[in-house]
C-alpha positions as CSV (number, residue, x, y, z in Angstrom):
1,M,87.8,201.5,-90.2
2,T,85.9,200.4,-87.1
3,E,82.5,198.8,-87.7
4,C,80.0,200.8,-85.6
5,Y,76.8,199.3,-86.9
6,I,75.1,195.9,-86.8
7,P,77.4,193.3,-88.5
8,K,76.0,192.2,-91.9
9,N,75.6,188.6,-90.7
10,L,73.3,189.8,-88.0
11,E,71.3,192.4,-89.9
12,I,68.3,190.1,-90.7
13,G,68.1,188.8,-87.1
14,F,68.1,192.4,-85.6
15,K,65.5,193.5,-88.2
16,I,63.2,190.8,-87.0
17,F,64.0,191.7,-83.4
18,Q,63.1,195.4,-84.1
19,I,59.7,194.5,-85.6
20,S,58.9,191.8,-83.1
21,P,56.6,194.2,-81.1
22,F,54.4,194.5,-84.2
23,I,54.3,190.8,-84.7
24,A,53.3,190.3,-81.0
25,T,50.5,192.9,-81.3
26,P,47.7,190.4,-82.1
27,I,48.6,188.4,-79.0
28,Y,48.2,191.4,-76.7
29,S,45.0,192.4,-78.6
30,I,43.4,189.0,-77.9
31,A,44.4,189.1,-74.3
32,I,42.8,192.6,-73.9
33,Y,39.6,191.4,-75.7
34,L,39.3,188.4,-73.3
35,L,39.9,190.7,-70.3
36,I,37.2,193.1,-71.4
37,Y,34.5,190.9,-72.8
38,H,35.1,187.5,-71.2
39,S,36.1,188.0,-67.6
40,S,33.8,187.8,-64.6
41,I,32.3,191.1,-63.6
42,H,33.4,190.2,-60.0
43,A,37.0,190.4,-61.1
44,K,37.2,194.1,-61.7
45,R,40.3,194.7,-59.5
46,I,42.2,191.7,-60.9
47,R,41.4,192.9,-64.5
48,I,43.0,196.3,-63.6
49,I,46.1,194.6,-62.3
50,Y,46.2,192.4,-65.4
51,F,45.9,195.5,-67.7
52,R,48.8,197.1,-65.8
53,N,50.8,194.0,-66.3
54,L,50.0,193.8,-70.0
55,T,50.9,197.5,-70.4
56,L,54.3,197.1,-68.6
57,N,55.0,194.1,-70.8
58,V,54.4,196.1,-73.9
59,V,56.4,199.0,-72.7
60,C,59.3,196.7,-71.8
61,M,59.1,195.0,-75.2
62,V,59.2,198.3,-77.1
63,A,62.0,199.7,-74.9
64,I,64.2,196.7,-75.5
65,S,63.4,196.0,-79.2
66,I,62.8,199.5,-80.6
67,I,64.2,202.2,-78.3
68,L,67.3,200.4,-77.0
69,C,67.9,197.5,-79.5
70,P,71.3,196.8,-77.9
71,I,74.2,194.8,-79.4
72,F,76.7,193.1,-77.1
73,Y,80.2,191.9,-77.9
74,L,80.6,189.5,-75.1
75,P,82.6,189.0,-73.0
76,M,83.1,192.7,-73.1
77,Y,80.8,194.3,-70.5
78,G,79.2,196.9,-72.6
79,Y,76.7,197.6,-75.3
80,Q,75.8,199.9,-78.2
81,S,72.3,201.1,-78.9
82,N,71.0,200.5,-82.4
83,G,67.5,201.6,-81.7
84,L,65.8,205.0,-81.7
85,F,68.1,206.1,-78.9
86,R,71.1,206.3,-81.2
87,F,69.5,209.5,-82.7
88,V,69.4,211.2,-79.3
89,D,72.4,212.8,-77.7
90,W,71.8,211.7,-74.1
91,N,73.8,209.7,-71.6
92,L,74.5,206.3,-73.1
93,A,73.4,204.5,-70.0
94,L,70.0,206.1,-69.9
95,P,68.1,203.6,-72.2
96,A,69.5,200.6,-70.3
97,I,68.4,202.2,-67.0
98,F,64.9,202.8,-68.5
99,T,64.7,199.2,-69.7
100,V,65.7,197.9,-66.3
101,Y,62.9,200.1,-64.7
102,C,60.4,198.5,-67.1
103,I,61.5,195.0,-66.1
104,L,61.3,195.9,-62.4
105,G,57.8,197.2,-63.0
106,V,56.8,193.9,-64.7
107,V,58.2,191.9,-61.7
108,I,56.3,194.1,-59.2
109,S,53.0,193.7,-61.2
110,V,53.4,189.9,-61.1
111,M,53.8,190.2,-57.3
112,D,50.7,192.3,-57.0
113,L,48.7,189.7,-58.9
114,F,49.6,187.1,-56.4
115,H,49.0,189.5,-53.5
116,Y,45.6,190.4,-54.7
117,R,44.6,186.8,-55.3
118,L,45.6,186.0,-51.7
119,K,43.6,189.0,-50.4
120,A,40.6,187.9,-52.4
121,I,40.8,184.4,-50.9
122,L,41.2,185.8,-47.3
123,T,38.0,187.8,-47.7
124,M,36.2,184.5,-48.0
125,N,37.6,183.2,-44.8
126,T,38.3,185.6,-41.9
127,K,39.7,183.2,-39.3
128,P,42.2,184.7,-36.9
129,R,45.0,182.7,-38.5
130,N,44.2,184.2,-41.9
131,L,44.2,187.7,-40.5
132,K,47.8,187.1,-39.2
133,I,48.8,185.8,-42.7
134,K,47.3,188.9,-44.2
135,R,49.3,191.2,-41.9
136,F,52.5,189.2,-42.4
137,V,52.3,189.3,-46.2
138,Q,51.4,193.0,-46.1
139,Q,54.6,193.7,-44.2
140,L,56.6,191.7,-46.9
141,I,54.9,193.8,-49.6
142,Y,56.0,197.0,-47.9
143,L,59.6,195.6,-47.7
144,A,59.5,194.6,-51.4
145,Y,58.5,198.1,-52.4
146,T,61.2,199.6,-50.2
147,V,63.8,197.4,-51.8
148,L,62.4,198.4,-55.2
149,V,63.1,202.0,-54.5
150,F,66.7,201.3,-53.4
151,T,67.2,199.1,-56.5
152,A,65.9,201.9,-58.8
153,V,68.1,204.5,-57.2
154,S,71.2,202.2,-57.3
155,Y,70.9,202.0,-61.1
156,L,71.3,205.8,-61.4
157,G,75.0,205.2,-60.5
158,L,75.4,203.8,-64.0
159,L,75.1,207.3,-65.4
160,K,78.6,208.0,-64.2
161,I,80.1,205.2,-66.4
162,Q,80.1,207.4,-69.5
163,S,82.6,209.9,-67.9
164,S,85.2,207.1,-67.5
165,Q,85.2,205.9,-71.1
166,D,88.5,207.5,-72.1
167,A,90.2,205.7,-69.3
168,I,88.6,202.3,-69.5
169,K,88.4,201.7,-73.3
170,P,92.1,201.3,-73.9
171,L,92.2,198.7,-71.1
172,V,89.3,196.8,-72.5
173,F,90.8,196.9,-76.0
174,E,94.1,195.6,-74.7
175,K,92.4,192.7,-73.0
176,Y,89.9,191.6,-75.7
177,H,91.3,193.2,-78.9
178,M,87.9,194.0,-80.1
179,S,87.8,197.1,-82.3
180,E,84.1,197.7,-81.6
181,V,85.1,199.2,-78.3
182,W,86.3,202.4,-80.1
183,C,82.8,203.1,-81.5
184,P,81.8,206.6,-80.2
185,R,78.4,205.3,-78.9
186,F,79.7,202.0,-77.5
187,L,79.4,202.1,-73.7
188,V,81.7,199.8,-71.8
189,A,82.0,199.2,-68.1
190,D,84.3,197.5,-65.6
191,P,82.2,194.7,-64.1
192,T,84.1,195.2,-60.8
193,S,83.3,198.9,-60.5
194,W,81.1,200.1,-57.7
195,P,78.1,201.1,-59.9
196,I,77.9,197.7,-61.4
197,I,78.4,195.8,-58.2
198,L,75.9,197.9,-56.4
199,A,73.3,197.4,-59.1
200,I,73.8,193.7,-59.1
201,C,73.6,193.4,-55.3
202,T,70.4,195.4,-55.0
203,T,68.9,193.5,-57.9
204,I,69.6,190.2,-56.2
205,I,68.1,191.4,-53.0
206,F,65.0,192.7,-54.9
207,I,64.6,189.4,-56.7
208,I,64.8,187.5,-53.4
209,S,62.3,189.7,-51.6
210,V,59.8,189.6,-54.5
211,G,60.3,185.9,-55.0
212,S,59.6,185.3,-51.3
213,V,56.4,187.2,-51.5
214,V,55.2,185.4,-54.7
215,L,56.1,182.0,-53.2
216,L,54.4,182.8,-49.9
217,C,51.3,184.2,-51.5
218,G,51.0,181.2,-53.8
219,G,51.5,178.8,-50.9
220,F,49.1,180.5,-48.5
221,T,46.5,180.8,-51.2
222,F,46.6,177.0,-51.9
223,M,46.7,176.3,-48.1
224,I,43.6,178.5,-47.4
225,L,41.7,177.0,-50.4
226,I,42.3,173.5,-49.2
227,S,41.3,174.4,-45.6
228,S,38.1,176.1,-46.9
229,R,37.0,173.3,-49.2
230,N,34.0,172.6,-46.9
231,D,32.9,176.3,-47.0
232,L,33.2,176.9,-50.7
233,S,31.3,175.4,-53.6
234,S,33.1,172.9,-55.8
235,F,32.9,175.3,-58.7
236,T,34.4,178.2,-56.8
237,L,37.1,176.0,-55.4
238,R,38.1,174.6,-58.8
239,A,38.0,178.1,-60.4
240,Q,40.3,179.6,-57.7
241,K,42.7,176.7,-57.9
242,K,42.8,177.0,-61.6
243,F,43.4,180.8,-61.5
244,T,46.2,180.4,-58.9
245,T,47.8,177.7,-60.9
246,V,47.8,179.8,-64.1
247,L,49.4,182.7,-62.1
248,I,52.2,180.4,-60.9
249,I,52.9,179.2,-64.5
250,Q,53.0,182.8,-65.7
251,A,55.3,183.7,-62.8
252,I,57.6,180.8,-63.8
253,V,57.6,182.1,-67.4
254,H,58.6,185.6,-66.3
255,V,61.4,184.1,-64.1
256,V,62.8,182.0,-66.9
257,F,62.6,184.7,-69.6
258,I,63.9,187.5,-67.4
259,L,66.6,185.8,-65.3
260,G,67.8,183.4,-68.0
261,P,69.3,186.1,-70.3
262,I,70.7,188.1,-67.3
263,L,72.4,185.0,-65.9
264,G,73.7,184.2,-69.4
265,I,75.3,187.6,-69.8
266,V,76.8,187.6,-66.3
267,V,78.3,184.2,-66.9
268,S,79.7,185.2,-70.3
269,V,81.3,188.3,-68.8
270,Y,82.8,186.9,-65.6
271,F,83.9,183.6,-67.2
272,E,84.9,185.3,-70.5
273,I,82.8,183.2,-72.8
274,S,82.6,184.7,-76.3
275,I,79.1,185.1,-77.8
276,K,79.0,185.8,-81.6
277,D,75.3,186.7,-82.0
278,G,75.6,190.2,-80.5
279,G,73.4,189.2,-77.6
280,L,70.5,188.9,-80.0
281,V,69.0,185.7,-78.4
282,Y,69.4,187.1,-74.9
283,F,67.6,190.3,-75.7
284,F,64.9,188.7,-77.8
285,V,64.0,186.4,-75.0
286,E,64.1,189.3,-72.5
287,A,61.8,191.4,-74.7
288,Q,59.3,188.7,-75.3
289,Q,58.9,187.6,-71.7
290,G,55.6,189.4,-71.6
291,T,54.4,187.8,-74.8
292,A,55.1,184.3,-73.5
293,S,53.3,185.0,-70.2
294,T,50.3,186.5,-72.2
295,L,50.1,183.3,-74.3
296,V,49.8,181.3,-71.1
297,F,46.9,183.6,-70.1
298,I,45.2,183.2,-73.5
299,F,45.5,179.4,-73.7
300,A,44.4,178.9,-70.1
301,H,41.2,181.0,-70.7
302,S,38.0,179.1,-70.9
303,V,37.0,180.9,-74.2
304,T,40.2,179.8,-75.9
305,K,39.7,176.2,-74.7
306,K,36.1,176.2,-76.0
307,I,37.1,177.6,-79.4
308,L,39.9,175.0,-79.7
309,N,37.5,172.3,-78.7
310,Y,34.9,173.5,-81.2
311,A,37.5,173.7,-84.0
312,T,39.0,170.3,-83.2
313,N,35.6,168.7,-83.2
314,Y,34.7,170.3,-86.5
315,L,37.9,169.0,-88.1
316,R,37.2,165.5,-86.8
317,I,33.8,165.6,-88.5
318,L,35.3,166.9,-91.7
319,I,37.7,163.9,-91.9
320,G,34.9,161.5,-91.0
321,L,35.6,160.9,-87.4
322,Q,33.0,161.0,-84.6
323,A,33.0,163.7,-82.0
324,S,35.1,162.4,-79.1
325,N,32.5,163.2,-76.3
326,S,30.0,165.8,-75.2
327,M,32.7,168.2,-73.8
328,W,33.7,169.0,-77.4
329,R,30.2,170.2,-78.4
330,V,30.3,173.9,-77.7
331,S,27.7,176.2,-79.3
332,I,28.3,179.7,-80.6
333,V,26.0,181.0,-77.9
334,E,28.1,179.4,-75.2
335,L,31.2,181.0,-76.7
336,R,29.6,184.4,-76.7
337,S,28.3,184.2,-73.2
338,S,31.4,182.5,-71.7
339,K,32.9,184.3,-68.7
340,S,36.1,183.3,-66.9
341,V,37.8,184.2,-63.6
342,V,41.1,184.1,-65.5
């Protein structure tokens, strides 16, 4: 009889995968607390964008881990949902499309963070050159959103894949001899079919357009900060550089955690590399991209640094060592009143 459930050797791994959103809840709670109570009152707009980013990260994590919970039998290009979706009689491609939309939303929210940071810097310096930069970047933003719409629409073509299952499953079984393909809720696709190729091409264009905006916004921000060093206080300059640096690190984390698994799956399919873990590692990394980025935000925050400094200094005293220097001596009052632009 064909095994249509999670293989026994992967059950524990997938159970952990499914409860991972609950494990990550404290991390997001800490980030929300820092945003509400320990962010500069002048950073209201950036806090709103950060909240949107956190929300999309949580939705993406829940969609992948709980709603979809896919299992792959690579190099077959297909999946079976073992999440909540398996109890609903909808088109089998629908949860995958919803998950992709969540990821696209995360990418756009990261781009908006960089765009807003650049606009905030431009308001401090209204030279004609900076106004040209502002208009140029704004046009790129419009282009990125246009590509986003085309990318989202292109994924709707995946809804047609289910109607071709009777024709494609015998061919896939003949090629790979994997009995899992006969599972009623296993959705398999031809990687050379037009819906797949169209989705891949539009995604590549979308990534290039958003990546260009992020790189340009980051580069222009640093360039304007350096050119404005005589007009800004040293504190403001350091704070803005720090914030932009943290954003860049967070963007890199998103890129690695989102593109890494996708590239791994594509390579496995097109080069027919067999993966025995059901795609568990790929999807766990994909689901937790927001958690990793949020950890960067938390550990870069001034409050976190002060707490760690205070705790480290306390431990040094307990074991008989002297406090390293004055920067470690942080009072409780300072912790409560600390504000950060991050």
